[in-house]
VEXLUMTOR-535255 format. One record per residue: residue number from 1; residue in one letter; chain; y, x, z of N, C-alpha, C in turn. Coordinates in nm, 3 decimals, decimal comma, padded with zeros to 5 digits. Example, Ala and Ser with C-alpha at 12.3 -4.5 7.8 and 13.67 -1.06 7.14 Angstrom:
# VEXLUMTOR-535255
    k  r  c     n_c2     n_c1     n_c3    ca_c2    ca_c1    ca_c3     c_c2     c_c1     c_c3
    1  a  A  -00,569   01,319   00,780  -00,450   01,230   00,780  -00,330   01,320   00,780
    2  s  A  -00,225   01,285   00,708  -00,106   01,367   00,714   00,003   01,290   00,787
# end
This chain:
# VEXLUMTOR-535255
    k  r  c     n_c2     n_c1     n_c3    ca_c2    ca_c1    ca_c3     c_c2     c_c1     c_c3
    1  m  A  -14,326  -05,397  -06,946  -14,212  -05,461  -07,011  -14,082  -05,401  -06,957
    2  i  A  -13,978  -05,412  -07,035  -13,845  -05,364  -06,998  -13,747  -05,480  -07,011
    3  d  A  -13,664  -05,495  -06,909  -13,564  -05,602  -06,908  -13,426  -05,536  -06,906
    4  v  A  -13,343  -05,565  -07,005  -13,216  -05,492  -07,019  -13,095  -05,570  -06,968
    5  h  A  -13,118  -05,687  -06,905  -13,005  -05,767  -06,855  -13,048  -05,836  -06,726
    6  t  A  -13,004  -05,782  -06,611  -13,039  -05,839  -06,481  -12,922  -05,823  -06,384
    7  h  A  -12,927  -05,904  -06,279  -12,824  -05,899  -06,174  -12,893  -05,874  -06,041
    8  i  A  -12,954  -05,756  -06,030  -13,038  -05,721  -05,917  -12,964  -05,645  -05,808
    9  l  A  -12,848  -05,591  -05,835  -12,776  -05,513  -05,735  -12,712  -05,606  -05,632
   10  p  A  -12,711  -05,567  -05,506  -12,674  -05,661  -05,399  -12,524  -05,672  -05,375
   11  g  A  -12,479  -05,797  -05,358  -12,347  -05,824  -05,304  -12,228  -05,794  -05,391
   12  i  A  -12,249  -05,777  -05,522  -12,134  -05,740  -05,606  -12,103  -05,843  -05,714
   13  d  A  -12,191  -05,940  -05,734  -12,159  -06,050  -05,826  -12,238  -06,173  -05,782
   14  d  A  -12,272  -06,261  -05,872  -12,343  -06,383  -05,836  -12,494  -06,367  -05,843
   15  g  A  -12,541  -06,243  -05,842  -12,683  -06,215  -05,841  -12,734  -06,197  -05,699
   16  a  A  -12,812  -06,091  -05,677  -12,868  -06,065  -05,544  -12,758  -06,061  -05,439
   17  a  A  -12,781  -06,133  -05,328  -12,678  -06,140  -05,223  -12,680  -06,017  -05,133
   18  d  A  -12,799  -05,959  -05,111  -12,813  -05,846  -05,020  -12,936  -05,765  -05,060
   19  w  A  -12,965  -05,661  -04,981  -13,078  -05,576  -05,017  -13,212  -05,649  -05,008
   20  d  A  -13,222  -05,745  -04,918  -13,345  -05,825  -04,912  -13,366  -05,900  -05,043
   21  d  A  -13,259  -05,958  -05,095  -13,268  -06,026  -05,225  -13,308  -05,929  -05,335
   22  t  A  -13,248  -05,810  -05,333  -13,281  -05,708  -05,432  -13,430  -05,676  -05,430
   23  l  A  -13,485  -05,658  -05,310  -13,627  -05,625  -05,298  -13,715  -05,742  -05,342
   24  r  A  -13,673  -05,865  -05,311  -13,750  -05,980  -05,357  -13,750  -05,987  -05,509
   25  m  A  -13,634  -05,963  -05,570  -13,628  -05,963  -05,716  -13,713  -05,851  -05,774
   26  a  A  -13,709  -05,736  -05,712  -13,788  -05,622  -05,762  -13,937  -05,653  -05,756
   27  r  A  -13,981  -05,714  -05,648  -14,123  -05,749  -05,636  -14,161  -05,852  -05,742
   28  a  A  -14,073  -05,949  -05,766  -14,101  -06,050  -05,868  -14,108  -05,986  -06,006
   29  a  A  -14,019  -05,893  -06,034  -14,021  -05,824  -06,164  -14,149  -05,745  -06,182
   30  a  A  -14,187  -05,669  -06,079  -14,309  -05,589  -06,087  -14,431  -05,678  -06,105
   31  a  A  -14,433  -05,794  -06,039  -14,546  -05,886  -06,051  -14,561  -05,939  -06,192
   32  e  A  -14,452  -05,948  -06,267  -14,458  -05,992  -06,406  -14,500  -05,882  -06,502
   33  g  A  -14,499  -05,759  -06,454  -14,532  -05,647  -06,542  -14,411  -05,572  -06,594
   34  i  A  -14,296  -05,597  -06,536  -14,174  -05,524  -06,573  -14,177  -05,387  -06,504
   35  t  A  -14,159  -05,282  -06,580  -14,163  -05,146  -06,525  -14,025  -05,081  -06,516
   36  r  A  -13,936  -05,122  -06,605  -13,798  -05,073  -06,603  -13,704  -05,191  -06,626
   37  l  A  -13,594  -05,191  -06,553  -13,493  -05,294  -06,578  -13,355  -05,233  -06,563
   38  v  A  -13,261  -05,289  -06,637  -13,123  -05,242  -06,632  -13,043  -05,337  -06,544
   39  a  A  -12,977  -05,283  -06,445  -12,887  -05,361  -06,361  -12,755  -05,376  -06,435
   40  t  A  -12,717  -05,501  -06,462  -12,597  -05,527  -06,541  -12,504  -05,622  -06,466
   41  p  A  -12,441  -05,578  -06,359  -12,349  -05,667  -06,287  -12,231  -05,706  -06,375
   42  h  A  -12,180  -05,826  -06,349  -12,061  -05,871  -06,421  -11,945  -05,775  -06,397
   43  h  A  -11,868  -05,754  -06,503  -11,749  -05,669  -06,490  -11,635  -05,728  -06,571
   44  a  A  -11,518  -05,735  -06,510  -11,393  -05,775  -06,576  -11,399  -05,918  -06,628
   45  n  A  -11,470  -06,006  -06,558  -11,478  -06,146  -06,603  -11,380  -06,236  -06,531
   46  g  A  -11,285  -06,177  -06,460  -11,186  -06,255  -06,387  -11,224  -06,280  -06,243
   47  r  A  -11,350  -06,258  -06,210  -11,397  -06,276  -06,072  -11,458  -06,150  -06,013
   48  y  A  -11,531  -06,076  -06,096  -11,599  -05,956  -06,049  -11,548  -05,833  -06,123
   49  h  A  -11,535  -05,726  -06,048  -11,483  -05,601  -06,104  -11,571  -05,488  -06,051
   50  n  A  -11,665  -05,442  -06,132  -11,763  -05,342  -06,088  -11,755  -05,219  -06,177
   51  l  A  -11,685  -05,118  -06,129  -11,663  -04,997  -06,206  -11,789  -04,911  -06,211
   52  s  A  -11,792  -04,823  -06,310  -11,912  -04,744  -06,338  -11,959  -04,663  -06,217
   53  l  A  -11,868  -04,600  -06,144  -11,909  -04,514  -06,033  -11,980  -04,593  -05,924
   54  s  A  -11,926  -04,710  -05,889  -11,988  -04,790  -05,783  -12,123  -04,845  -05,828
   55  v  A  -12,135  -04,881  -05,956  -12,264  -04,930  -06,007  -12,368  -04,818  -06,001
   56  r  A  -12,331  -04,700  -06,045  -12,426  -04,588  -06,042  -12,474  -04,559  -05,900
   57  e  A  -12,383  -04,566  -05,803  -12,421  -04,539  -05,665  -12,519  -04,644  -05,613
   58  l  A  -12,494  -04,770  -05,644  -12,585  -04,876  -05,601  -12,721  -04,863  -05,671
   59  v  A  -12,722  -04,823  -05,795  -12,848  -04,801  -05,867  -12,927  -04,689  -05,802
   60  r  A  -12,857  -04,582  -05,764  -12,926  -04,471  -05,696  -12,991  -04,520  -05,566
   61  e  A  -12,916  -04,596  -05,486  -12,971  -04,646  -05,361  -13,083  -04,745  -05,386
   62  a  A  -13,068  -04,829  -05,488  -13,174  -04,926  -05,519  -13,305  -04,856  -05,549
   63  n  A  -13,300  -04,750  -05,628  -13,423  -04,678  -05,661  -13,485  -04,613  -05,538
   64  e  A  -13,401  -04,564  -05,447  -13,453  -04,507  -05,322  -13,524  -04,614  -05,240
   65  r  A  -13,463  -04,731  -05,227  -13,521  -04,839  -05,148  -13,649  -04,892  -05,211
   66  l  A  -13,651  -04,902  -05,343  -13,772  -04,949  -05,410  -13,887  -04,850  -05,392
   67  a  A  -13,855  -04,721  -05,399  -13,959  -04,620  -05,378  -14,013  -04,627  -05,235
   68  e  A  -13,924  -04,645  -05,138  -13,968  -04,657  -04,999  -14,057  -04,780  -04,978
   69  a  A  -14,030  -04,885  -05,057  -14,110  -05,007  -05,047  -14,240  -04,998  -05,128
   70  g  A  -14,261  -04,887  -05,195  -14,383  -04,868  -05,272  -14,386  -04,940  -05,405
   71  l  A  -14,269  -04,971  -05,458  -14,261  -05,044  -05,585  -14,242  -04,945  -05,701
   72  s  A  -14,329  -04,956  -05,800  -14,319  -04,868  -05,917  -14,233  -04,935  -06,023
   73  l  A  -14,107  -04,952  -05,989  -14,010  -05,016  -06,078  -13,885  -04,930  -06,081
   74  a  A  -13,840  -04,895  -06,199  -13,720  -04,812  -06,213  -13,600  -04,900  -06,248
   75  v  A  -13,490  -04,881  -06,176  -13,365  -04,951  -06,203  -13,272  -04,855  -06,276
   76  l  A  -13,216  -04,901  -06,386  -13,125  -04,822  -06,468  -12,987  -04,885  -06,463
   77  a  A  -12,885  -04,807  -06,488  -12,747  -04,854  -06,472  -12,691  -04,916  -06,599
   78  g  A  -12,613  -05,021  -06,581  -12,542  -05,085  -06,691  -12,439  -05,182  -06,638
   79  q  A  -12,377  -05,256  -06,724  -12,280  -05,361  -06,689  -12,290  -05,473  -06,792
   80  e  A  -12,252  -05,591  -06,751  -12,227  -05,701  -06,843  -12,076  -05,715  -06,852
   81  i  A  -12,018  -05,665  -06,958  -11,873  -05,648  -06,967  -11,812  -05,766  -07,042
   82  r  A  -11,726  -05,838  -06,974  -11,657  -05,950  -07,040  -11,553  -05,895  -07,137
   83  v  A  -11,543  -05,957  -07,251  -11,441  -05,920  -07,348  -11,304  -05,939  -07,285
   84  h  A  -11,222  -05,833  -07,286  -11,087  -05,842  -07,231  -10,997  -05,742  -07,304
   85  d  A  -10,868  -05,763  -07,291  -10,771  -05,686  -07,370  -10,777  -05,536  -07,341
   86  d  A  -10,820  -05,498  -07,220  -10,817  -05,358  -07,177  -10,951  -05,288  -07,199
   87  l  A  -11,042  -05,351  -07,272  -11,178  -05,298  -07,277  -11,184  -05,157  -07,337
   88  l  A  -11,120  -05,135  -07,449  -11,127  -05,002  -07,512  -11,061  -04,896  -07,426
   89  e  A  -10,949  -04,931  -07,362  -10,884  -04,837  -07,273  -10,971  -04,809  -07,151
   90  a  A  -11,040  -04,911  -07,102  -11,131  -04,893  -06,989  -11,245  -04,799  -07,025
   91  w  A  -11,294  -04,808  -07,150  -11,395  -04,713  -07,195  -11,341  -04,571  -07,192
   92  n  A  -11,219  -04,552  -07,238  -11,159  -04,418  -07,237  -11,136  -04,367  -07,095
   93  r  A  -11,117  -04,457  -06,999  -11,101  -04,419  -06,859  -11,235  -04,398  -06,790
   94  e  A  -11,344  -04,413  -06,863  -11,480  -04,394  -06,813  -11,514  -04,493  -06,701
   95  e  A  -11,462  -04,614  -06,713  -11,491  -04,719  -06,616  -11,611  -04,804  -06,656
   96  l  A  -11,658  -04,787  -06,779  -11,763  -04,873  -06,833  -11,894  -04,798  -06,848
   97  l  A  -12,002  -04,874  -06,845  -12,135  -04,818  -06,860  -12,203  -04,881  -06,982
   98  t  A  -12,279  -04,801  -07,052  -12,369  -04,854  -07,152  -12,499  -04,894  -07,083
   99  l  A  -12,593  -04,948  -07,158  -12,722  -04,987  -07,102  -12,812  -04,864  -07,089
  100  a  A  -12,843  -04,827  -06,965  -12,937  -04,718  -06,936  -12,892  -04,585  -06,997
  101  g  A  -12,760  -04,565  -07,008  -12,708  -04,441  -07,062  -12,724  -04,427  -07,212
  102  s  A  -12,759  -04,537  -07,280  -12,779  -04,535  -07,425  -12,647  -04,556  -07,498
  103  d  A  -12,656  -04,578  -07,628  -12,539  -04,614  -07,707  -12,514  -04,765  -07,708
  104  y  A  -12,605  -04,842  -07,650  -12,594  -04,988  -07,648  -12,509  -05,034  -07,529
  105  v  A  -12,416  -05,125  -07,554  -12,328  -05,175  -07,450  -12,332  -05,327  -07,451
  106  l  A  -12,352  -05,387  -07,332  -12,369  -05,532  -07,321  -12,234  -05,600  -07,306
  107  i  A  -12,200  -05,687  -07,400  -12,071  -05,753  -07,406  -12,089  -05,903  -07,387
  108  e  A  -12,008  -05,961  -07,301  -12,014  -06,105  -07,276  -11,889  -06,174  -07,330
  109  m  A  -11,909  -06,277  -07,411  -11,798  -06,359  -07,459  -11,778  -06,477  -07,364
  110  p  A  -11,661  -06,542  -07,367  -11,646  -06,668  -07,293  -11,747  -06,771  -07,343
  111  s  A  -11,775  -06,870  -07,260  -11,877  -06,968  -07,297  -11,830  -07,067  -07,403
  112  s  A  -11,699  -07,081  -07,421  -11,649  -07,186  -07,511  -11,613  -07,136  -07,650
  113  i  A  -11,564  -07,013  -07,661  -11,511  -06,966  -07,789  -11,561  -06,825  -07,821
  114  v  A  -11,548  -06,788  -07,947  -11,559  -06,649  -07,989  -11,416  -06,595  -07,993
  115  p  A  -11,382  -06,497  -07,911  -11,244  -06,447  -07,908  -11,195  -06,409  -08,048
  116  k  A  -11,068  -06,435  -08,074  -11,014  -06,416  -08,209  -11,020  -06,270  -08,254
  117  d  A  -11,019  -06,177  -08,159  -11,024  -06,035  -08,195  -11,163  -05,975  -08,176
  118  m  A  -11,266  -06,061  -08,166  -11,402  -06,012  -08,141  -11,453  -05,926  -08,255
  119  y  A  -11,426  -05,966  -08,377  -11,471  -05,888  -08,493  -11,412  -05,747  -08,488
  120  e  A  -11,281  -05,738  -08,458  -11,215  -05,608  -08,451  -11,271  -05,524  -08,336
  121  l  A  -11,303  -05,590  -08,222  -11,360  -05,517  -08,109  -11,496  -05,458  -08,145
  122  v  A  -11,580  -05,536  -08,211  -11,710  -05,485  -08,253  -11,692  -05,365  -08,346
  123  h  A  -11,598  -05,376  -08,437  -11,571  -05,264  -08,529  -11,525  -05,141  -08,453
  124  e  A  -11,432  -05,159  -08,360  -11,380  -05,044  -08,285  -11,488  -04,979  -08,200
  125  l  A  -11,574  -05,059  -08,139  -11,683  -05,002  -08,061  -11,779  -04,924  -08,151
  126  s  A  -11,802  -04,975  -08,271  -11,888  -04,906  -08,365  -11,828  -04,773  -08,408
  127  v  A  -11,696  -04,769  -08,423  -11,627  -04,644  -08,455  -11,650  -04,540  -08,346
  128  l  A  -11,662  -04,586  -08,221  -11,689  -04,498  -08,108  -11,837  -04,464  -08,095
  129  n  A  -11,916  -04,501  -08,195  -12,061  -04,479  -08,197  -12,133  -04,558  -08,088
  130  l  A  -12,074  -04,670  -08,049  -12,138  -04,761  -07,955  -12,198  -04,878  -08,031
  131  k  A  -12,302  -04,936  -07,974  -12,371  -05,048  -08,036  -12,356  -05,170  -07,945
  132  p  A  -12,259  -05,257  -07,974  -12,237  -05,373  -07,888  -12,350  -05,475  -07,899
  133  v  A  -12,400  -05,517  -07,784  -12,502  -05,622  -07,776  -12,435  -05,745  -07,714
  134  i  A  -12,431  -05,854  -07,786  -12,367  -05,976  -07,737  -12,465  -06,051  -07,649
  135  a  A  -12,427  -06,070  -07,523  -12,513  -06,138  -07,428  -12,515  -06,289  -07,455
  136  h  A  -12,634  -06,346  -07,450  -12,661  -06,491  -07,462  -12,564  -06,568  -07,553
  137  p  A  -12,560  -06,537  -07,681  -12,472  -06,612  -07,773  -12,512  -06,759  -07,785
  138  e  A  -12,638  -06,791  -07,753  -12,683  -06,931  -07,760  -12,608  -07,021  -07,662
  139  r  A  -12,544  -06,960  -07,562  -12,470  -07,037  -07,463  -12,321  -07,043  -07,495
  140  n  A  -12,284  -06,994  -07,612  -12,145  -06,999  -07,656  -12,126  -07,121  -07,746
  141  k  A  -12,034  -07,208  -07,711  -12,015  -07,334  -07,782  -11,978  -07,312  -07,928
  142  e  A  -11,891  -07,218  -07,956  -11,848  -07,195  -08,094  -11,961  -07,140  -08,179
  143  v  A  -12,043  -07,053  -08,123  -12,159  -07,002  -08,197  -12,256  -07,116  -08,228
  144  a  A  -12,279  -07,204  -08,129  -12,370  -07,316  -08,151  -12,323  -07,407  -08,263
  145  e  A  -12,190  -07,426  -08,272  -12,134  -07,514  -08,375  -12,110  -07,442  -08,507
  146  h  A  -12,084  -07,313  -08,500  -12,053  -07,234  -08,620  -12,130  -07,102  -08,615
  147  p  A  -12,261  -07,103  -08,642  -12,342  -06,981  -08,632  -12,295  -06,871  -08,725
  148  e  A  -12,217  -06,906  -08,826  -12,166  -06,802  -08,915  -12,077  -06,702  -08,841
  149  r  A  -12,020  -06,743  -08,728  -11,941  -06,649  -08,648  -12,030  -06,535  -08,599
  150  l  A  -12,149  -06,568  -08,554  -12,241  -06,463  -08,508  -12,291  -06,379  -08,625
  151  v  A  -12,315  -06,442  -08,738  -12,353  -06,366  -08,858  -12,247  -06,261  -08,891
  152  e  A  -12,121  -06,300  -08,883  -12,011  -06,207  -08,913  -12,007  -06,092  -08,814
  153  l  A  -12,031  -06,121  -08,686  -12,028  -06,015  -08,584  -12,144  -05,918  -08,604
  154  i  A  -12,261  -05,972  -08,638  -12,375  -05,884  -08,664  -12,348  -05,800  -08,788
  155  g  A  -12,285  -05,859  -08,887  -12,248  -05,783  -09,006  -12,151  -05,671  -08,976
  156  a  A  -12,070  -05,691  -08,870  -11,972  -05,588  -08,831  -12,034  -05,478  -08,746
  157  g  A  -12,158  -05,497  -08,703  -12,225  -05,393  -08,625  -12,277  -05,436  -08,490
  158  a  A  -12,269  -05,565  -08,458  -12,316  -05,612  -08,328  -12,464  -05,650  -08,333
  159  y  A  -12,522  -05,661  -08,214  -12,658  -05,714  -08,197  -12,647  -05,831  -08,098
  160  a  A  -12,757  -05,902  -08,079  -12,751  -06,020  -07,993  -12,876  -06,029  -07,905
  161  q  A  -12,855  -06,076  -07,782  -12,961  -06,089  -07,681  -12,970  -06,232  -07,633
  162  v  A  -13,088  -06,291  -07,643  -13,110  -06,427  -07,594  -13,170  -06,421  -07,454
  163  t  A  -13,144  -06,524  -07,374  -13,191  -06,529  -07,236  -13,324  -06,605  -07,228
  164  t  A  -13,414  -06,556  -07,145  -13,544  -06,621  -07,128  -13,528  -06,767  -07,087
  165  h  A  -13,437  -06,797  -06,996  -13,420  -06,933  -06,948  -13,369  -07,025  -07,059
  166  s  A  -13,293  -06,971  -07,153  -13,249  -07,052  -07,267  -13,369  -07,093  -07,352
  167  l  A  -13,456  -06,998  -07,381  -13,573  -07,026  -07,463  -13,667  -07,127  -07,395
  168  l  A  -13,670  -07,123  -07,262  -13,764  -07,206  -07,186  -13,703  -07,336  -07,137
  169  g  A  -13,579  -07,366  -07,178  -13,517  -07,494  -07,145  -13,443  -07,499  -07,014
  170  g  A  -13,423  -07,385  -06,950  -13,357  -07,383  -06,820  -13,211  -07,422  -06,822
  171  f  A  -13,147  -07,415  -06,938  -13,006  -07,452  -06,949  -12,988  -07,583  -07,028
  172  g  A  -13,095  -07,656  -07,048  -13,086  -07,783  -07,121  -13,142  -07,771  -07,261
  173  r  A  -13,171  -07,887  -07,319  -13,237  -07,890  -07,450  -13,146  -07,844  -07,564
  174  g  A  -13,015  -07,870  -07,552  -12,924  -07,828  -07,658  -12,921  -07,677  -07,672
  175  i  A  -12,905  -07,607  -07,560  -12,904  -07,461  -07,562  -13,040  -07,408  -07,604
  176  q  A  -13,146  -07,474  -07,560  -13,280  -07,432  -07,600  -13,296  -07,439  -07,752
  177  r  A  -13,252  -07,549  -07,814  -13,263  -07,562  -07,959  -13,183  -07,453  -08,030
  178  t  A  -13,062  -07,427  -07,980  -12,981  -07,322  -08,042  -13,047  -07,186  -08,028
  179  a  A  -13,103  -07,158  -07,910  -13,168  -07,028  -07,886  -13,282  -07,005  -07,985
  180  w  A  -13,367  -07,105  -08,004  -13,479  -07,088  -08,097  -13,430  -07,081  -08,241
  181  a  A  -13,327  -07,156  -08,274  -13,273  -07,150  -08,410  -13,218  -07,011  -08,441
  182  l  A  -13,148  -06,952  -08,346  -13,096  -06,816  -08,366  -13,211  -06,717  -08,384
  183  c  A  -13,316  -06,732  -08,302  -13,431  -06,643  -08,315  -13,496  -06,656  -08,452
  184  r  A  -13,521  -06,779  -08,492  -13,592  -06,802  -08,618  -13,512  -06,755  -08,740
  185  n  A  -13,382  -06,749  -08,726  -13,297  -06,709  -08,838  -13,254  -06,563  -08,832
  186  g  A  -13,323  -06,486  -08,751  -13,302  -06,341  -08,751  -13,172  -06,295  -08,689
  187  l  A  -13,117  -06,374  -08,596  -12,989  -06,337  -08,535  -13,004  -06,288  -08,391
  188  i  A  -13,127  -06,270  -08,346  -13,152  -06,221  -08,211  -13,233  -06,092  -08,220
  189  h  A  -13,194  -05,993  -08,140  -13,259  -05,863  -08,141  -13,329  -05,830  -08,009
  190  l  A  -13,290  -05,899  -07,902  -13,347  -05,872  -07,769  -13,369  -06,001  -07,693
  191  v  A  -13,477  -06,005  -07,616  -13,500  -06,112  -07,520  -13,492  -06,049  -07,381
  192  s  A  -13,407  -06,103  -07,295  -13,388  -06,050  -07,160  -13,373  -06,165  -07,063
  193  s  A  -13,388  -06,136  -06,934  -13,394  -06,244  -06,835  -13,258  -06,293  -06,788
  194  d  A  -13,161  -06,203  -06,774  -13,036  -06,238  -06,707  -13,068  -06,293  -06,567
  195  a  A  -13,169  -06,234  -06,503  -13,215  -06,283  -06,373  -13,108  -06,263  -06,266
  196  h  A  -13,093  -06,366  -06,181  -12,996  -06,363  -06,071  -13,062  -06,378  -05,934
  197  h  A  -13,183  -06,430  -05,931  -13,249  -06,460  -05,804  -13,399  -06,461  -05,829
  198  a  A  -13,478  -06,427  -05,727  -13,623  -06,417  -05,745  -13,686  -06,550  -05,781
  199  e  A  -13,637  -06,660  -05,720  -13,697  -06,791  -05,747  -13,605  -06,882  -05,828
  200  r  A  -13,484  -06,900  -05,782  -13,397  -07,000  -05,847  -13,363  -06,965  -05,990
  201  r  A  -13,348  -06,836  -06,017  -13,318  -06,793  -06,154  -13,385  -06,658  -06,176
  202  g  A  -13,516  -06,665  -06,186  -13,596  -06,544  -06,193  -13,602  -06,483  -06,332
  203  f  A  -13,705  -06,400  -06,352  -13,714  -06,323  -06,475  -13,775  -06,405  -06,589
  204  r  A  -13,894  -06,457  -06,571  -13,965  -06,539  -06,669  -13,979  -06,467  -06,804
  205  l  A  -13,984  -06,335  -06,799  -13,989  -06,258  -06,923  -14,124  -06,272  -06,991
  206  r  A  -14,233  -06,262  -06,913  -14,365  -06,279  -06,971  -14,380  -06,418  -07,031
  207  e  A  -14,332  -06,519  -06,960  -14,341  -06,657  -07,007  -14,265  -06,675  -07,138
  208  a  A  -14,147  -06,614  -07,148  -14,067  -06,625  -07,270  -14,135  -06,555  -07,387
  209  y  A  -14,192  -06,436  -07,363  -14,263  -06,366  -07,471  -14,385  -06,446  -07,517
  210  d  A  -14,455  -06,510  -07,424  -14,568  -06,594  -07,463  -14,521  -06,709  -07,552
  211  a  A  -14,405  -06,767  -07,518  -14,351  -06,875  -07,600  -14,313  -06,825  -07,739
  212  v  A  -14,255  -06,706  -07,746  -14,222  -06,647  -07,876  -14,348  -06,628  -07,960
  213  s  A  -14,454  -06,578  -07,897  -14,579  -06,558  -07,970  -14,633  -06,689  -08,026
  214  r  A  -14,627  -06,795  -07,945  -14,679  -06,924  -07,991  -14,595  -06,982  -08,104
  215  r  A  -14,464  -06,972  -08,093  -14,375  -07,039  -08,188  -14,347  -06,956  -08,313
  216  m  A  -14,345  -06,825  -08,298  -14,300  -06,740  -08,408  -14,400  -06,635  -08,451
  217  g  A  -14,499  -06,608  -08,366  -14,599  -06,508  -08,399  -14,587  -06,384  -08,313
  218  t  A  -14,699  -06,317  -08,294  -14,700  -06,198  -08,207  -14,616  -06,084  -08,262
  219  e  A  -14,595  -06,083  -08,394  -14,513  -05,974  -08,450  -14,370  -05,980  -08,398
  220  w  A  -14,322  -06,102  -08,368  -14,187  -06,114  -08,314  -14,183  -06,072  -08,167
  221  t  A  -14,286  -06,105  -08,093  -14,293  -06,057  -07,955  -14,294  -05,905  -07,953
  222  d  A  -14,374  -05,845  -08,040  -14,379  -05,698  -08,048  -14,242  -05,642  -08,083
  223  y  A  -14,173  -05,708  -08,176  -14,040  -05,662  -08,218  -13,942  -05,664  -08,101
  224  f  A  -13,936  -05,776  -08,028  -13,842  -05,786  -07,916  -13,877  -05,687  -07,805
  225  q  A  -14,005  -05,673  -07,773  -14,044  -05,580  -07,668  -14,014  -05,436  -07,708
  226  d  A  -14,040  -05,404  -07,834  -14,013  -05,269  -07,882  -13,863  -05,239  -07,879
  227  n  A  -13,780  -05,337  -07,914  -13,636  -05,314  -07,910  -13,587  -05,288  -07,768
  228  a  A  -13,644  -05,356  -07,669  -13,607  -05,328  -07,530  -13,639  -05,183  -07,494
  229  r  A  -13,754  -05,135  -07,538  -13,788  -04,994  -07,515  -13,691  -04,903  -07,588
  230  r  A  -13,650  -04,943  -07,707  -13,558  -04,860  -07,784  -13,420  -04,852  -07,719
  231  v  A  -13,378  -04,959  -07,650  -13,253  -04,951  -07,574  -13,269  -04,847  -07,463
  232  a  A  -13,375  -04,859  -07,384  -13,395  -04,767  -07,270  -13,411  -04,623  -07,316
  233  d  A  -13,467  -04,603  -07,435  -13,488  -04,468  -07,487  -13,378  -04,423  -07,582
  234  n  A  -13,277  -04,509  -07,602  -13,164  -04,481  -07,690  -13,208  -04,447  -07,833
  235  r  A  -13,284  -04,541  -07,891  -13,326  -04,528  -08,030  -13,279  -04,650  -08,107
  236  a  A  -13,268  -04,635  -08,237  -13,226  -04,746  -08,322  -13,331  -04,856  -08,320
  237  f  A  -13,287  -04,982  -08,334  -13,379  -05,094  -08,338  -13,470  -05,085  -08,460
  238  g  A  -13,590  -05,143  -08,443  -13,682  -05,150  -08,555  -13,644  -05,260  -08,652
  239  r  A  -13,720  -05,268  -08,761  -13,695  -05,369  -08,863  -13,756  -05,502  -08,820
  240  m  A  -13,683  -05,611  -08,845  -13,733  -05,743  -08,811  -13,858  -05,776  -08,891
  241  p  A  -13,953  -05,850  -08,831  -14,076  -05,885  -08,902  -14,053  -05,956  -09,033
  242  a  A  -13,947  -06,040  -09,040  -13,923  -06,116  -09,162  -13,864  -06,029  -09,273
  243  g  A  -13,826  -05,907  -09,242  -13,767  -05,820  -09,343  -13,617  -05,840  -09,354
  244  e  A  -13,555  -05,758  -09,434  -13,411  -05,764  -09,451  -13,372  -05,872  -09,552
  245  r  A  -13,260  -05,935  -09,527  -13,207  -06,035  -09,620  -13,063  -05,997  -09,655
  246  s  A  -13,016  -06,040  -09,769  -12,877  -06,014  -09,804  -12,787  -06,095  -09,713
  247  p  A  -12,674  -06,040  -09,670  -12,585  -06,113  -09,579  -12,540  -06,247  -09,635
  248  d  A  -12,507  -06,254  -09,764  -12,459  -06,380  -09,820  -12,567  -06,486  -09,818
  249  g  A  -12,688  -06,450  -09,858  -12,797  -06,545  -09,858  -12,834  -06,588  -09,718
  250  l  A  -12,832  -06,495  -09,623  -12,861  -06,528  -09,485  -12,759  -06,625  -09,430
  251  l  A  -12,633  -06,601  -09,458  -12,527  -06,689  -09,408  -12,546  -06,831  -09,461
  252  r  A  -12,571  -06,846  -09,590  -12,589  -06,980  -09,646  -12,709  -07,050  -09,584
  253  r  A  -12,817  -06,976  -09,564  -12,939  -07,035  -09,510  -12,919  -07,079  -09,365
  254  i  A  -12,848  -06,997  -09,287  -12,829  -07,028  -09,146  -12,737  -07,149  -09,128
  255  v  A  -12,627  -07,150  -09,202  -12,535  -07,263  -09,192  -12,606  -07,392  -09,229
  256  s  A  -12,685  -07,389  -09,336  -12,761  -07,505  -09,377  -12,861  -07,546  -09,271
  257  y  A  -12,927  -07,450  -09,210  -13,028  -07,477  -09,107  -12,966  -07,546  -08,987
  258  f  A  -12,854  -07,491  -08,937  -12,792  -07,546  -08,818  -12,734  -07,686  -08,844
  259  r  A  -12,677  -07,706  -08,960  -12,619  -07,837  -08,988  -12,725  -07,945  -09,004
  260  g  A  -12,849  -07,900  -09,033  -12,958  -07,996  -09,046  -13,039  -08,015  -08,920
  261  k  A  -12,997  -07,951  -08,808  -13,074  -07,962  -08,685  -13,076  -08,104  -08,631
# end
């Protein structure tokens, strides 16, 4: 398995506190069957500022330490980039990282709102041949209340990633319901852990995929797992099992679905 959203690098955000934590997380990931994971420390969220060069250096050291520990787990470089006014300029300054050197870039919105210029940002990133992936939209209050906002962003060129803990109820039943509703309505393209700690907030990726298989069918598990590989290999996402739908019809169906929850 491949996990494209983790906080495994030590001492730079609210994830692993030190190298011991990093190794514990790596062992937990390997025990689940994860073979590659992307380190995505928080960047530009008002608290943490992790530029591309420092992240790459920590990723290099992490892979050295994991190899010394005998772990067959590869760490790839990335960031979880908070939406901010300087984002496009920061990209031009080469301060930002995509996921595993691909065209996919992990973008985090505030938890309460969809920023008013989010649609334009997605468009501008697409013009730069980047593929924005919106991290955990199920935890965004405005998306939960108005899923059409996410439909519009996907229509503009964005993708969306749900968190394993959301699907499994780790953030409460409300977020869990929203997470599954987004999945069932074709608005999620990736399942990732957003792991911060080996035990308190671990990976649970295998457990989440098993839940997807039970609730939605193995074809959806295959789809999500394949898309994670496509991020790491920098390939376009595959077609959703349910097939393509017209944007207008999808929007009407989703709004109706959420209002009837």
